[in-house]
VMD Tcl script that draws the C-alpha trace (Angstrom):
set ca {
  {82.04 -65.41 21.63}
  {80.54 -68.86 21.81}
  {76.83 -69.63 21.54}
  {76.97 -71.20 25.01}
  {78.04 -67.90 26.57}
  {75.05 -66.10 25.11}
  {72.61 -68.45 26.87}
  {74.34 -68.22 30.26}
  {72.20 -65.29 31.34}
  {69.29 -67.73 31.85}
  {71.35 -69.45 34.53}
  {72.07 -66.17 36.27}
  {68.41 -65.10 36.17}
  {67.29 -68.48 37.50}
  {69.83 -68.22 40.32}
  {68.32 -64.88 41.32}
  {64.62 -65.63 40.79}
  {64.39 -69.18 42.13}
  {65.30 -68.36 45.78}
  {62.73 -65.55 45.80}
  {60.02 -67.84 44.44}
  {60.81 -70.59 46.94}
  {60.89 -68.06 49.82}
  {57.49 -66.69 48.80}
  {56.04 -70.20 48.63}
  {57.41 -71.12 52.08}
  {56.09 -67.87 53.55}
  {52.67 -68.64 52.08}
  {52.73 -72.14 53.56}
  {53.64 -70.74 56.98}
  {50.86 -68.18 56.76}
  {48.38 -70.95 55.96}
  {49.66 -73.01 58.90}
  {49.32 -69.99 61.20}
  {45.74 -69.39 60.06}
  {44.85 -73.08 60.39}
  {46.26 -73.29 63.93}
  {44.55 -70.03 64.94}
  {41.20 -71.42 63.75}
  {41.83 -74.62 65.73}
  {42.55 -72.53 68.83}
  {39.25 -70.70 68.43}
  {37.47 -74.01 67.88}
  {38.94 -75.44 71.09}
  {37.92 -72.36 73.07}
  {34.41 -72.55 71.54}
  {34.06 -76.18 72.54}
  {35.13 -75.42 76.12}
  {32.63 -72.57 76.44}
  {29.83 -74.57 74.84}
  {30.52 -77.59 77.03}
  {30.65 -75.41 80.14}
  {27.38 -73.66 79.32}
  {25.52 -76.93 78.70}
  {26.95 -78.78 81.70}
  {26.12 -75.99 84.16}
  {23.19 -77.80 85.76}
  {25.03 -81.11 86.11}
  {28.16 -79.66 87.71}
  {26.50 -78.24 90.79}
  {28.45 -75.31 92.17}
  {30.78 -72.98 90.29}
  {33.95 -74.45 91.82}
  {33.09 -77.94 90.56}
  {32.27 -76.58 87.10}
  {35.59 -74.74 87.00}
  {37.46 -77.92 87.99}
  {35.67 -79.86 85.25}
  {36.45 -77.16 82.67}
  {40.11 -77.12 83.68}
  {40.27 -80.91 83.44}
  {38.68 -80.75 80.00}
  {41.12 -78.00 78.92}
  {44.05 -80.15 80.09}
  {42.75 -83.03 77.95}
  {42.77 -80.99 74.73}
  {44.44 -82.86 71.93}
  {47.41 -80.60 71.20}
  {49.00 -82.75 68.48}
  {46.45 -81.52 65.94}
  {48.23 -78.17 65.72}
  {50.57 -78.09 62.72}
  {53.24 -75.58 63.73}
  {51.77 -74.17 66.90}
  {52.87 -74.06 70.50}
  {50.00 -73.62 72.97}
  {51.00 -71.12 75.65}
  {47.98 -70.69 77.90}
  {44.37 -71.60 78.59}
  {42.61 -69.55 81.26}
  {39.13 -70.24 82.59}
  {37.16 -67.81 84.77}
  {33.66 -68.08 86.17}
  {31.88 -64.94 87.30}
  {28.27 -65.28 88.41}
  {26.57 -66.94 85.44}
  {29.28 -66.13 82.90}
  {32.05 -68.36 81.57}
  {35.20 -66.68 80.24}
  {37.73 -68.83 78.39}
  {40.93 -67.44 76.89}
  {43.72 -69.27 75.11}
  {46.89 -68.31 73.35}
  {49.65 -69.76 71.25}
  {52.82 -69.02 69.30}
  {54.06 -69.92 65.86}
  {57.84 -69.85 65.56}
  {59.36 -68.89 62.22}
  {62.08 -71.23 60.99}
  {64.14 -68.31 59.66}
  {64.17 -65.29 62.02}
  {64.93 -62.80 59.24}
  {61.60 -63.58 57.53}
  {59.53 -61.95 60.22}
  {59.25 -58.46 58.80}
  {56.58 -57.17 61.18}
  {58.42 -57.31 64.51}
  {61.79 -58.19 66.03}
  {60.72 -61.54 67.45}
  {60.68 -64.73 65.43}
  {57.25 -65.63 66.87}
  {53.73 -64.78 65.82}
  {51.23 -64.79 68.65}
  {47.48 -65.27 68.58}
  {44.85 -65.24 71.30}
  {41.24 -66.32 71.38}
  {38.81 -65.43 74.13}
  {35.14 -66.21 74.43}
  {32.38 -65.44 76.88}
  {29.12 -67.21 77.40}
  {26.32 -66.60 79.85}
  {24.85 -69.69 81.45}
  {21.09 -69.62 81.23}
  {18.53 -71.27 83.40}
  {16.75 -73.98 81.35}
  {13.34 -72.77 82.57}
  {14.08 -69.24 81.36}
  {15.22 -70.58 77.97}
  {12.07 -72.70 77.53}
  {9.84 -69.75 78.44}
  {11.63 -67.49 75.95}
  {11.33 -70.14 73.24}
  {7.59 -70.51 73.85}
  {7.12 -66.73 73.67}
  {9.01 -66.65 70.40}
  {6.99 -69.56 69.08}
  {3.69 -67.86 69.95}
  {4.88 -64.63 68.28}
  {5.78 -66.60 65.15}
  {2.37 -68.30 65.13}
  {0.62 -64.92 65.52}
  {2.69 -63.50 62.66}
  {1.73 -66.37 60.36}
  {-2.01 -65.74 60.92}
}
mol new
graphics top color blue
foreach p $ca { graphics top sphere $p radius 0.5 }
foreach p [lrange $ca 0 end-1] q [lrange $ca 1 end] { graphics top cylinder $p $q radius 0.2 }
display resetview
């Protein structure tokens, strides 16, 4: 038996271990991309709700505000998502409440990697609600809070 044959088991072990290590690294990268894109989705929904709640007085009626929100949602910069496909953005106005919901998919490059369900897609949704407040009511509440804080300091 040659000395070269004795060291061949390293080649066999590397051939078995290396694909598992590379697969684990790629899965980790995809999980990070999914988390990053999900956070961006929530950030976009937050910005829509915040913009809608601050522009309530300037928009006039609810129909105009909804049109402006839908226009702003259509202008979202979608190229910032790494591996994400945006599926929906829904905007609803009910009385003085703004509801914004968005969703997206991340497609796995290798369908057999998705161990949690039969589909090769991971889905995520983000929904936010915000109540529009009258500026006069907000100022009055702030002044009450300020007077309570001043009384507490004394």
